[in-house]
C-alpha positions in Angstrom: -84.9 56.4 -52.5 -83.2 54.7 -55.4 -80.2 56.5 -57.1 -79.4 55.8 -60.6 -76.1 57.3 -62.0 -75.7 57.8 -65.7 -72.8 59.1 -67.7 -74.5 61.7 -69.8 -72.5 61.7 -73.1 -72.5 58.0 -73.7 -76.2 57.7 -72.6 -77.3 60.4 -75.1 -75.0 59.0 -77.8 -76.6 55.6 -77.4 -80.1 57.2 -77.6 -79.2 58.8 -80.9 -77.8 55.6 -82.3 -80.9 53.6 -81.3 -83.2 56.6 -82.3 -84.9 56.3 -78.8 -86.2 58.9 -76.5 -84.9 59.2 -73.0 -88.4 59.8 -71.9 -89.3 56.3 -73.1 -86.5 55.0 -70.9 -87.6 57.0 -67.9 -91.2 55.8 -68.3 -89.9 52.2 -68.2 -88.1 53.0 -64.9 -91.1 54.3 -63.1 -92.0 51.7 -60.5 -93.9 53.7 -57.8 -90.7 54.2 -55.8 -89.0 57.6 -55.7 -85.8 57.6 -57.8 -83.1 60.1 -58.4 -81.3 60.0 -61.7 -77.8 61.6 -61.5 -76.3 62.6 -64.8 -72.5 62.8 -64.6 -69.6 63.9 -66.9 -67.0 61.3 -67.9 -64.9 62.1 -64.8 -68.0 61.5 -62.6 -68.6 65.1 -61.7 -72.4 65.7 -61.4 -73.9 67.7 -64.2 -77.4 67.6 -62.9 -80.0 65.5 -61.1 -83.5 64.5 -62.1 -86.1 63.1 -59.7 -88.2 60.6 -61.5 -92.0 61.1 -60.8 -94.1 58.3 -59.5 -96.3 58.1 -62.6 -96.2 58.5 -66.4 -98.6 61.4 -66.4 -96.3 63.5 -64.2 -93.4 62.5 -66.4 -95.0 64.0 -69.4 -95.7 67.3 -67.6 -92.0 67.5 -66.5 -90.7 66.6 -69.9 -91.0 70.0 -71.4 -89.4 71.8 -68.5 -86.6 69.3 -68.2 -85.8 69.5 -71.9 -85.3 73.2 -71.7 -83.1 73.0 -68.6 -81.0 70.2 -70.2 -80.4 72.3 -73.4 -79.0 75.1 -71.3 -76.6 72.9 -69.3 -75.3 71.1 -72.4 -74.7 74.4 -74.2 -72.6 75.5 -71.2 -70.7 72.2 -71.2 -69.7 72.4 -74.9 -69.1 76.1 -75.2 
């Protein structure tokens, strides 16, 4: 399994600047191999993990659930 580590704040700041969806990025990463995306804080502590599905159709199904979970975790981080 591939592991991809991403610092959350700079990643999402960049997406805002470029006006791009993280789901578009995730869709581009799908290659048929199982992948774990690990989002970290600036100090490399793990905020949460996401297992990238094997196809775009599954990605779309997971998008709504992931978005809700992400909102809750970010709220805790900045409150």
